[in-house]
N, C-alpha and C positions, 0 to 999 in steps of 0.2 A: 697403481691404477689398474682397474680390471673392467673389461667389457663382459656383460652377461648376455647370454642367449636365453631365450625362453626354454624352460625345462619340459614343457608340455603344451601341445596344442591338441585339442579334442574338438571336433565338430560333429554335430548330429542334428536331428530335425528341430531340437530346441534352440540351437545357436552355437556359439564358439565359446570354449573355455580356453583362455590363454594363461598358462602357467608362467608368471613373470620371474619370480625368484623363489628358491627354496634352499637358500644358504644363509647363514649367519643368523643373528638374533637382532631384532630392531626394537628399540626402547621408545622411540618417538617417530611419528609419521606426520608429515606435513604437506599440504596442497598449496602450491605457489602459482600465482597468476602475475605475469610480468609484462609490461608494455614494451613495444619495439624501442630499440636503441637505449635500453638501460643496462648498466653495469652492476652486477651483484657479486658478492664473495670477495675475492682478493684477500683471503685469509686461509689459515690452515688450523688443524687440531692436533694436539700431541696425543690423544687417546682414542678418538672418535673415528669410526669409518662412517662414510656417508654414501647412501645409494641415491642415484637420481634416475627417474623414469619419465621420459618426455611424452606428454599426452597430446600436445599440439604446438605448433610453431617451429621455429629454428633458432638454436642457440650456439654461438661460438664459444667453445670450451677451451681454456688455456689452463694447463696443470704443470706445476714445477715442483719437483721434490726437492726441499731445502737441503737434504743431507746428501743425496746421490747426485743431484744436478740434472737428472733425467727430466725431460720435457716431452709434453704431448699437446697437441693442438688439433681440434677436429670440429666439425659441425654436428651438433646433436639434433636429430629429427624425431618425429613421433615413433613410438614403440622402441626407442633406443634405451637401453638400461646400462648403467656404469657405476662403479664403486670407486670412490676416492678414499685413499689410505691416509693414515696419520702422517704428518709432515708434508703432505702435498698441498702446496699453495693452489687454490682453485678460484679461477675467475670467470665469470659468464657474461657474454654480451649478448643480448637478445636481438636478433636480426629480424624477428617478426614478434607480434604479440605472441605469448607463449604460456602454456599451462603445463606444469610438471609436478610430480610427486617427489618428495625428499624423505629419506628414512635415515636415522641416526642410531648407531649401535649404543650410544649412551645418551640419556635424556639431558637436554640442555639445562644446566643449573644457572638461573638468572643472576644469582649472587656470586658465582664463581664459574663462568663459562669457559668451556674448553674451546676458546675461540681467540685466535692470535694473529695479528696483522702482519703482512708480509714485510 
């Protein structure tokens, strides 16, 4: 798992440009809206990296790498960006109504998804 900092912030009289991520290649981008007290995820991928960028709300994130046993738990808040690596079981509990972006390194194949239950 990796936390990402903005790579660039530029502000002038036109407004603000926030450079969120300039690493990796993303094959799929999703916009997710989730109501308070919902559980999402609780799965892992064998080949796919997933980036999450929180737009609004608060989400409890629980991550467990099934090969190394390494665990992380944190509260994701607006403007937080993090990457989930292959073999990391990731579970999200929305503490508030939340809106987030999700990017996948491999497009999800509906006939053979890289999606495995914990």
